C-alpha positions in Angstrom: 18.9 88.3 92.6 16.9 90.8 89.5 19.0 90.1 86.6 19.6 94.1 86.1 21.3 94.3 89.7 23.9 91.6 89.0 24.8 93.3 85.9 24.9 96.4 87.9 27.2 94.8 90.2 29.8 93.1 87.6 30.0 96.5 85.8 31.0 98.3 89.1 34.0 95.2 89.5 35.3 95.9 85.9 35.5 99.3 87.0 37.6 99.1 89.9 39.7 96.4 88.0 40.6 98.6 85.4 41.0 101.7 87.9 43.6 99.7 89.5 45.1 98.5 86.5 45.7 101.9 85.2 47.3 103.4 88.5 49.5 100.5 88.4 50.4 101.4 84.7 51.0 104.9 86.0 53.3 103.8 89.0 55.5 101.8 86.3 55.6 104.9 83.9 56.4 107.1 86.8 59.2 104.1 87.7 60.5 104.1 84.3 60.7 107.6 84.2 62.3 107.9 87.5 64.9 105.3 86.3 65.7 107.4 83.2 66.0 110.9 84.9 68.5 109.1 87.2 70.5 107.9 84.6 70.3 111.5 82.9 71.8 112.8 85.9 74.5 110.6 86.5 75.4 111.2 82.8 75.4 114.9 83.7 77.5 114.9 86.8 80.4 112.4 85.3 80.2 115.5 81.9 80.4 118.2 84.5 83.4 116.2 86.3 85.7 115.5 83.7 88.9 117.1 83.6 89.0 121.0 82.7 91.8 120.3 80.1 89.7 117.1 78.5 86.5 119.9 78.4 88.1 122.9 76.9 90.3 120.8 74.1 86.8 118.6 72.8 84.1 121.0 73.2 84.8 123.6 70.5 85.4 120.0 68.2 82.2 118.8 68.7 80.5 122.0 68.2 82.1 122.5 65.2 81.0 118.5 64.5 77.4 119.7 65.2 77.7 122.6 62.7 78.9 120.6 59.7 75.8 118.5 60.4 73.2 121.3 60.0 75.0 122.8 57.0 74.8 119.0 55.6 71.5 118.7 56.1 71.1 115.2 57.4 67.7 114.3 58.5 66.1 116.2 61.7 65.8 113.3 63.6 69.4 111.5 63.6 71.1 115.3 62.4 73.7 115.6 65.2 74.0 111.4 65.7 77.6 110.5 65.3 78.1 107.6 63.0 81.5 106.2 61.4 80.6 107.2 57.9 79.9 110.7 59.4 83.1 111.3 61.3 84.7 110.5 58.2 83.5 112.6 55.6 83.5 115.4 58.2 87.4 114.7 58.9 87.7 114.5 55.1 85.9 118.1 54.2 86.6 119.8 57.5 89.6 119.1 59.7 92.6 117.2 56.5 94.0 120.0 55.2 92.7 122.8 57.6 95.3 125.8 58.5 96.1 125.9 62.0 94.2 128.3 64.1 96.0 132.1 63.9 95.4 134.7 66.6 93.6 136.6 64.8 90.7 134.3 64.5 91.0 132.6 67.5 92.5 134.4 70.9 94.7 132.2 72.6 92.8 131.8 75.8 93.6 130.3 79.6 91.7 127.3 78.4 93.9 126.3 75.7 97.5 126.6 78.0 96.1 123.0 79.7 95.6 121.5 76.6 99.5 121.0 76.5 98.9 118.5 79.3 96.4 116.7 77.1 99.5 114.6 75.9 101.2 113.0 78.8 101.3 109.3 77.1 98.1 108.1 79.3 95.6 110.8 78.6 92.5 110.5 76.4 93.7 110.9 73.4 94.7 107.7 71.2 98.0 109.7 69.5 101.2 108.9 69.5 102.0 110.6 71.9 102.9 114.0 70.0 100.1 115.6 71.2 102.1 118.6 73.4 103.8 119.6 70.4 100.8 119.3 67.9 98.4 121.2 70.7 101.5 123.8 71.1 101.4 124.5 67.6 98.1 124.9 67.2 97.8 127.5 69.9 99.9 129.3 67.6 103.2 131.1 68.7 103.4 134.5 67.6 107.5 134.3 67.1 106.4 130.7 64.9 104.2 132.8 62.6 106.7 135.3 62.5 108.9 132.9 60.7 106.6 131.6 58.3 106.1 135.0 56.8 110.1 134.8 55.5 109.1 131.7 53.8 107.6 131.0 50.1 104.1 130.6 49.3 104.0 127.2 48.9 105.9 126.4 52.1 103.4 128.7 54.2 100.3 126.9 53.4 102.5 123.4 53.7 103.6 124.6 57.3 100.2 126.3 58.4 98.3 122.9 57.6 97.5 121.0 61.1 99.5 117.7 61.8 98.1 114.5 62.9 97.9 115.0 66.9 95.3 117.5 66.2 93.6 114.9 63.5 93.9 112.1 66.0 92.1 114.7 68.8 89.2 115.6 66.6 88.7 111.4 66.3 89.0 111.5 70.4 86.6 114.5 70.7 84.0 113.1 68.7 84.2 109.2 69.6 83.5 111.1 73.2 80.5 112.7 71.9 79.0 109.2 70.9 79.7 107.9 74.0 77.6 110.7 75.8 74.9 109.9 72.8 75.0 106.0 73.2 74.8 106.7 77.5 71.9 108.9 76.9 69.9 106.6 74.5 69.9 108.4 71.3 72.6 106.4 69.1 73.0 102.7 69.1 76.6 100.6 69.1 76.0 99.8 65.6 77.1 103.6 65.0 80.4 103.2 66.8 82.5 106.1 65.2 86.0 104.0 64.8 85.0 102.0 61.4 87.9 100.9 59.5 87.5 103.8 56.5 88.6 106.3 60.0 91.7 104.2 61.0 92.9 104.2 57.7 92.1 108.1 57.3 94.6 108.5 60.8 97.0 105.9 59.5 97.1 108.1 56.0 97.2 111.3 57.7 100.3 109.7 60.0 101.9 109.1 56.7 101.5 112.3 55.0 102.3 114.2 58.5 105.6 112.6 58.4 106.4 113.2 54.9 105.1 117.0 55.1 107.6 117.2 57.7 110.9 115.9 55.7 109.5 117.9 53.0 109.4 121.4 54.6 112.9 120.2 56.5 111.0 120.9 59.9 113.2 120.8 63.1 113.3 116.8 63.5 114.8 117.4 67.5 111.5 119.1 68.4 109.8 117.0 70.4 112.4 114.4 71.0 114.6 113.5 73.2 116.8 116.6 72.4 114.0 118.9 73.2 114.1 120.8 76.5 116.8 120.5 78.9 119.2 117.5 79.9 121.6 119.2 82.2 121.5 120.4 85.8 123.7 123.6 84.3 120.8 124.4 82.1 117.8 123.9 85.0 120.0 125.8 87.4 120.2 128.9 84.5 116.2 129.0 84.6 116.1 129.0 88.8 118.5 131.9 88.6 116.8 133.4 86.1 113.9 133.7 88.7 115.5 134.5 92.1 117.0 137.2 90.7 113.7 138.5 89.8 113.5 139.0 93.8 109.9 139.1 94.0 107.2 136.5 95.6 105.9 135.5 92.9 109.1 134.5 90.9 110.4 132.5 93.9 107.0 130.8 93.3 107.6 130.0 89.8 111.4 128.5 90.5 109.7 126.6 93.1 107.5 125.1 90.8 109.4 124.2 88.3 111.7 122.3 90.7 108.8 120.3 92.4 107.7 119.5 89.0 111.5 118.4 88.0 112.1 116.2 90.8 108.7 115.4 91.8 107.8 114.3 87.8 104.4 116.3 88.3 102.2 117.5 85.8 101.8 121.4 85.6 98.1 121.0 86.7 99.4 118.5 89.9 101.7 121.8 90.8 98.9 124.3 90.6 96.3 122.5 92.5 98.7 122.1 95.6 97.3 122.6 99.0 99.3 123.3 101.7 98.3 119.7 104.0 99.5 118.1 100.5 103.2 118.9 101.5 104.4 116.8 104.4 107.8 115.2 105.1 109.6 111.5 105.4 112.5 110.2 107.0 115.0 108.3 105.0 116.9 106.0 107.3 120.2 104.8 106.2 120.8 107.6 103.3 123.8 109.4 104.4 127.5 108.2 104.7 127.9 108.1 108.9 124.9 107.1 110.5 124.3 110.9 112.4 123.7 112.2 109.1 120.0 112.4 108.4 118.0 112.5 105.0 114.2 113.8 104.4 112.2 113.5 101.8 109.6 116.2 100.8 106.5 114.1 100.0 103.6 115.7 98.3 100.6 113.9 98.1 98.7 113.7 94.5 94.9 113.1 95.3 93.7 114.2 91.8 94.4 114.9 88.6 93.6 114.0 84.6 95.1 110.2 85.2 93.3 109.9 89.0 89.7 110.9 88.7 88.8 108.9 91.8 91.3 110.4 94.5 93.8 107.2 94.6 96.8 108.7 96.9 99.7 109.2 94.5 103.3 110.9 95.5 105.9 112.7 94.2 108.8 112.8 96.5 112.4 115.0 96.5 115.7 115.1 99.0 117.7 117.7 99.3 119.8 118.4 96.4 123.6 118.6 96.6 123.7 121.7 94.5 122.2 124.1 96.5 121.3 125.6 92.5 118.8 122.8 91.9 117.5 122.3 95.7 113.6 121.8 95.4 113.6 122.4 99.2 115.5 125.2 98.8 113.1 127.6 97.2 110.1 126.3 99.1 111.6 127.6 102.3 112.9 130.6 100.5 109.2 131.3 98.9 107.4 130.2 102.1 109.6 132.9 104.2 109.0 135.1 101.8 105.3 134.8 102.0 104.4 134.5 106.0 107.4 136.6 106.8 108.4 139.5 104.5 105.2 140.0 102.7 103.7 139.1 106.3 100.7 137.1 104.9 98.9 135.7 107.8 100.1 132.3 109.3 97.2 129.5 108.2 94.7 129.0 110.9 94.7 125.5 111.8 91.9 125.0 114.3 89.8 123.2 112.2 90.6 121.6 108.6 88.2 123.8 106.4 90.1 126.8 107.8 93.6 125.9 106.2 93.0 123.0 103.8 91.7 124.8 100.8 95.1 127.2 101.0 97.2 127.0 98.0 100.7 126.1 98.3 101.4 127.8 95.0 98.8 130.9 95.3 97.7 132.6 92.8 96.3 136.1 94.1 98.0 137.9 96.6 94.4 138.6 98.2 92.7 135.2 98.3 95.2 132.3 99.2 92.9 129.9 98.1 92.5 130.9 94.7 94.5 128.2 92.3 97.1 130.0 89.9 96.1 130.4 86.5 97.6 128.1 83.5 98.3 131.0 81.6 100.7 132.7 84.0 101.8 129.2 84.8 102.8 128.5 80.8 104.2 132.9 80.6 106.2 132.1 83.8 108.1 129.0 82.3 108.5 130.5 78.4 109.8 133.6 79.1 112.6 131.4 81.9 113.0 129.0 79.0 113.6 131.8 76.5 116.0 134.2 78.6 117.7 130.8 79.1 118.0 129.8 75.6 116.2 126.4 76.4 114.0 125.2 73.1 110.9 123.0 74.6 107.6 122.4 72.7 106.2 122.0 76.3 106.1 124.2 78.7 104.2 123.5 82.2 105.3 120.0 81.2 108.3 120.2 80.4 110.0 119.6 84.1 107.9 116.1 84.2 109.9 115.1 80.2 113.3 116.8 81.3 113.2 115.1 85.0 112.3 111.5 83.4 114.9 112.1 80.7 117.8 113.0 83.4 116.7 110.6 85.7 117.8 107.7 82.6 120.7 109.2 81.9 121.9 109.4 85.1 120.7 105.4 86.1 117.7 105.1 87.6 116.0 102.1 86.5 112.7 101.9 84.2 110.9 100.9 87.2 111.3 103.8 89.5 111.1 105.9 87.0 107.2 104.6 86.2 106.6 104.9 90.0 108.0 107.9 90.5 105.9 109.4 87.7 103.0 107.8 88.7 103.1 105.8 85.2 102.0 102.7 87.2 100.1 102.4 89.9 98.3 99.2 92.1 96.5 98.9 95.5 99.9 97.6 96.9 101.7 100.4 96.2 98.8 103.5 96.8 97.9 101.8 100.1 101.4 100.4 101.5 104.3 101.5 99.9 105.8 104.8 100.2 106.1 105.2 96.3 109.4 106.5 97.0 111.7 105.3 94.6 114.7 105.6 96.3 117.5 105.2 93.5 115.7 108.2 91.4 115.4 110.4 94.5 119.3 109.7 94.8 120.3 110.3 91.4 117.8 113.2 90.9 119.8 114.9 94.0 123.1 114.5 92.5 124.2 111.4 94.2 124.8 107.8 93.2 122.2 105.6 92.7 123.5 103.6 95.6 122.7 104.5 99.0 124.6 105.3 101.6 126.5 108.4 100.0 124.0 111.5 101.3 126.5 114.3 102.0 126.1 117.8 102.2 128.7 120.5 103.1 125.7 122.8 104.1 124.6 120.9 106.2 127.5 120.4 108.6 126.1 122.2 111.1 122.9 122.1 113.0 121.1 125.3 114.2 120.1 125.4 117.6 116.1 124.8 117.9 116.1 128.2 120.1 117.0 129.9 116.3 114.7 127.2 114.2 111.8 128.5 116.1 112.7 132.2 114.9 112.2 131.1 111.1 108.3 130.1 111.3 107.4 131.4 114.9 104.1 129.9 114.8 104.7 126.6 114.0 105.5 125.7 117.7 102.5 127.7 118.7 99.8 125.7 116.9 101.9 122.6 117.5 100.9 123.6 121.3 97.6 124.0 120.5 97.3 120.4 118.4 98.9 118.9 121.5 96.6 120.2 123.5 93.6 119.1 121.3 94.9 115.6 121.0 94.4 115.2 125.0 90.3 115.2 124.0 90.3 112.9 121.2 91.5 115.2 118.7 93.9 114.3 116.3 95.3 115.5 112.4 97.7 113.6 111.1 97.7 116.1 108.2 98.2 118.9 110.7 101.1 117.2 112.2 102.8 116.1 109.3 102.7 119.9 108.0 104.4 121.3 111.3 106.9 118.4 111.0 107.4 119.6 107.5 107.7 123.2 108.3 110.5 122.5 111.3 112.6 120.5 108.9 112.3 123.5 106.7 113.4 125.9 109.0 116.6 123.8 109.4 117.6 124.0 105.8 116.4 127.7 105.5 118.9 128.3 108.0 121.6 126.1 106.3 120.8 127.0 102.5 120.9 130.5 103.5 124.6 130.9 104.3 125.6 130.0 100.9 122.6 131.4 99.3 124.2 135.4 100.1 126.9 134.5 98.6 125.6 133.5 95.5 122.6 136.1 95.5 123.6 139.1 97.7 121.6 142.1 96.8 118.6 139.7 97.7 115.8 141.6 99.4 114.8 138.8 102.3 118.3 139.0 103.4 116.7 142.4 105.0 114.6 140.5 107.1 115.2 140.6 111.1 116.0 136.9 111.3 119.4 137.6 109.5 120.4 140.4 112.0 120.0 138.3 114.7 123.2 137.6 116.6 122.3 134.3 117.4 122.1 134.0 113.7 125.4 135.4 112.6 126.8 133.2 115.0 125.9 130.1 113.3 126.6 131.7 110.3 130.1 131.9 110.8 130.7 129.0 112.8 128.6 126.9 109.4 131.2 129.3 107.0 134.3 127.8 108.7 132.9 124.3 108.8 132.2 124.1 105.2 136.1 125.8 104.6 137.5 123.7 106.8 135.9 120.1 107.9 136.9 117.5 105.8 134.7 115.1 103.6 134.7 111.9 104.8 137.4 109.5 103.2 135.0 107.3 102.4 133.0 109.7 100.8 135.8 111.6 98.9 137.4 108.4 97.1 133.8 107.2 96.0 133.3 110.8 94.5 137.0 111.1 93.1 137.3 107.5 91.8 134.2 105.8 91.9 135.5 103.1 90.0 138.7 102.9 91.6 136.5 102.7 95.3 134.3 99.9 93.4 137.6 98.1 92.5 139.0 98.3 96.1 135.9 96.7 97.6 135.7 93.8 95.0 139.2 93.2 95.8 138.9 93.4 99.1 136.3 90.9 99.3 138.2 88.6 97.5 141.3 88.9 99.3 139.2 88.4 102.3 137.8 85.7 101.0 141.0 83.8 99.7 142.8 84.6 103.3 139.8 82.6 105.0 140.1 80.0 102.6 144.0 79.6 103.3 143.5 79.8 106.8 140.7 77.2 106.8 143.3 75.1 104.4 146.2 75.9 106.9 143.8 74.7 110.3 143.2 71.5 108.6 147.3 70.6 107.6 148.0 72.1 110.9 145.6 69.3 112.9 146.2 66.4 110.2 150.3 67.5 110.7 149.8 67.0 115.2 147.6 63.8 114.2 151.1 62.2 112.2 153.4 63.5 114.9 151.0 61.8 117.6 150.5 58.3 115.4 154.4 58.4 115.2 155.7 59.0 118.7 153.2 56.3 119.8 154.4 53.9 117.2 151.0 53.8 115.1 152.5 54.9 112.3 155.6 53.1 110.2 158.6 55.3 110.4 162.2 53.9 108.3 165.5 55.0 109.0 168.7 54.2 106.4 171.7 54.6 107.9 175.3 55.1 106.0 177.0 51.9 105.6 180.3 53.5 104.6 179.9 55.3 108.0 179.8 51.7 109.8 182.7 50.6 107.8 185.2 53.3 109.1 184.3 54.1 112.2 183.3 50.3 113.6 186.2 50.2 116.3 185.2 53.2 117.5 181.5 52.3 118.1 181.2 52.2 121.8 177.8 51.3 123.0 177.6 52.6 126.3 179.2 56.1 125.2 176.4 58.6 124.0 176.1 59.1 120.6 176.1 62.6 119.5 177.0 62.8 115.8 175.9 59.6 114.0 175.0 60.7 110.5 171.6 59.2 110.1 169.7 60.0 106.7 165.9 59.7 106.3 164.5 58.0 103.3 162.3 61.5 102.4 160.3 59.1 99.7 159.5 56.9 102.6 158.2 59.7 105.0 156.6 61.2 102.0 154.9 58.0 101.4 153.9 57.8 105.1 152.4 61.2 105.4 150.5 60.5 102.3 148.9 57.4 104.0 147.8 59.3 106.8 145.8 62.5 104.6 148.9 65.1 104.7 149.4 67.0 100.9 152.8 67.0 99.8 154.2 70.7 100.5 154.6 72.5 97.3 154.5 75.7 96.1 152.1 77.4 94.0 151.7 81.4 93.0 148.0 81.3 93.0 146.6 84.8 92.4 144.6 86.7 94.6 141.3 86.7 92.4 140.0 83.2 93.7 142.3 81.1 91.3 142.4 77.7 92.1 144.7 75.5 89.9 145.6 71.7 90.3 148.1 69.8 87.8 146.2 68.5 85.4 146.3 64.9 82.9 144.7 64.0 80.1 141.4 62.4 82.1 141.6 65.3 84.6 141.6 69.2 83.6 143.1 72.0 85.8 140.1 73.9 87.9 140.3 77.7 87.3 137.5 80.0 88.8 137.1 83.2 86.7 137.5 86.4 89.1 134.8 88.1 90.7 137.2 91.2 91.3 137.0 92.5 88.0 134.6 95.3 87.5 136.0 96.7 84.1 136.3 95.6 80.3 139.7 95.5 80.4 140.7 93.2 83.3 137.7 90.5 81.8 139.4 91.1 77.9 142.9 90.0 79.5 141.8 87.3 82.1 139.9 85.8 79.1 143.1 85.9 76.7 146.1 85.8 78.1 145.0 85.3 81.7 145.7 87.4 85.1 149.0 87.3 87.1 150.7 84.4 85.8 146.9 82.2 85.6 146.2 80.3 82.5 144.0 82.0 80.0 140.2 81.2 79.7 140.4 81.1 76.1 143.0 78.4 76.7 140.7 76.6 78.7 138.1 76.7 76.6 139.9 75.5 73.2 141.7 72.4 75.1 139.1 71.4 77.5 135.5 72.7 76.3 133.6 72.8 79.7 135.2 70.3 81.6 137.5 72.8 83.2 134.7 75.0 84.9 133.3 72.5 87.7 129.9 74.7 88.9 131.0 77.6 87.4 129.0 77.8 84.0 126.1 80.5 84.7 129.7 83.2 85.4 131.7 82.0 82.6 128.4 82.0 79.9 127.6 85.3 81.4 131.2 86.6 80.6 131.8 84.8 77.1 128.6 86.7 75.7 130.1 89.8 76.6 133.7 88.8 74.7 131.3 87.8 72.0 129.6 90.6 71.5 133.2 92.9 72.0 134.5 90.4 68.8 131.4 91.2 67.2 131.6 94.8 67.6 135.4 95.1 67.0 134.6 92.8 63.4 131.2 95.6 62.5 133.0 98.6 63.1 136.7 97.3 61.7 138.3 98.4 64.9 141.2 97.0 66.9 140.5 95.3 69.9 141.8 97.8 72.1 139.6 100.9 70.2 137.0 98.6 70.4 137.4 98.3 74.3 137.6 101.8 74.3 134.7 102.9 72.8 132.4 100.6 74.7 134.0 101.7 78.3 133.2 105.1 77.3 129.8 104.4 76.4 128.9 102.6 79.3 130.7 105.7 81.6 128.1 107.8 79.7 125.2 105.6 80.3 126.4 105.9 84.1 129.3 103.7 84.8 127.2 100.5 83.7 128.6 97.2 85.8 129.6 94.1 83.3 126.5 92.6 84.7 124.3 95.3 83.5 126.3 95.0 80.4 125.1 91.3 80.0 121.6 92.4 81.0 121.6 95.2 78.5 123.9 94.0 75.7 121.0 96.2 73.3 122.1 99.2 74.8 125.9 99.2 73.9 126.5 96.7 71.2 125.9 100.1 68.4 126.7 103.0 68.3 125.1 105.9 69.3 124.5 107.5 65.6 122.8 104.6 64.6 
């Protein structure tokens, strides 16, 4: 082959290989670009799905940082790149010492109302939990600014300066901007903004903020446990304020307040509730008698600030003992007014998309799928609090804070409060448990935390099903349609649950309407045709008579009037029953041994000695006639011998023992055999415990003397119980010495403290010694 042809072929092969390489390079570049685009798309979506409250709080601060970077003239390439040093300088120049935004400089808008809910202790900020207070101040309440005008110029300038929580939120906002840049590939890990200088700046700001508040004599109770309301009376006053307005939106506001309070909801949770989110669940074993039913209103929460991924969470409440603060009552009142009085169309439940988006707390009279605006919610609660003289830094969030506080005051456990408020949640709770902490539901409804005490006088009479159907007539219509659809394989758990909730709500509404008419006789809702129905009038008269005449169950009466006495009687009954059982067992054993002894005696298997009086034989031997039956032969038995014989066969000698009824067992003691005394299990108050320890109960020995004489020898397996009671006695003595009190005064103070904490038991006192060993003022 000629040489030019070979060279030409080689060139063609080289060109083909080069073209293939270029195509591969282009393809790889396209793949890399596709990967980058996918990352950008994911990051943009994540940014768009941020909670509205977070975006509205962070966006202005991030914009302010970028404007500052532009003013400083940083390099164009890295001008807006976040670094720790930039953040430190920005805080010093633009944030520290800055005045709060006044209404004239920044209009308080709807989004700013949502900032109140950023400070729940589980939010995005790394603050100290006072963000609610500071964000509210930054929103600049006009009343507060009016009060500032009356101060000196120096005081006005100091009070107008922002506090630590706002500074900390700036750090969180700029850190969020850094994370966005890092994800987008325009920043590096080495520029992490929370450097030591920034951390020290935050520490200094916190110290200076605390000192500023002290120097300005700011209200020390603001933002503490004294902030907001802490009694049912105050909560009832706000509900009363709304109900007397007699408008649908005010019924809604009362319902939202009570749902937030009893279910420990956030403001955004209650505003975003849809109709299918309201369900009901039957709770067995709550009534004082088996025939008394107790139902829980369950709110499904599958979104929110701390639930970005739709995990099922729940809020719940039961009917309240006080109708004025009952969330069931306000929910029934609002829905009846909405669907029957105002005549909003009942939801079309043909398919989910036709009713799933209808709001439970609608924000618009025309569009029932429109959510209530945060500002409207904020303003409504603010007006209610102001009218009832309730001072609270939080507004839409106040019910969640005060509800948890009141549950704690009434004796609910910390774990129950955490579960109810969804401050902790795992797979077990979200998927399998009901998330209904019953002890908290009871105390929030005004009942004792122990079960079996649910009882409502207004629920004595149950309305006829025919009358119940007249409250929400469309319930049965849609239930029948759903049942027909179920026959063809269609089912809807949400629809069934919602209709079941409305059926239960019908009963609640009819029962609660009777006492409500006495409390609010002028409400326009009573003009509805239902309340002129003869069947309703008959039910109303019957329930009124029953409420006035029917006695409260005896067990409930004792528990309500004298809970301590009830517990003491129940404990004494347990002790007496146990003691009687022990005595019965001993008597049965002794009877068996006596029968055995007599059988042995009569069968000559047991020795028996008789002693004849010699004087009788000497004085009457002449008249002794063996053949005559003896009817008056004086024979004396040797008692000691009989006792020895009885002892030999295992029969204890009879003796009297004044044994008290509190599980006391006493035996004779020697130097090597100490007495055995078992401390009482029936004691439920400090006074009896103190008396048992120092003087003894019912003639029994004092535990103090037993301890001093025998150390621990007398306990015989009761060490744990005695040690626990000894610890409480030592704490009482230390309390007495610390505050220089007499024993009686110390006992009274500690007992009163335990009653205030919720009638705490002696076992609780042992496990929570730090909660009662110091006075409240300390």
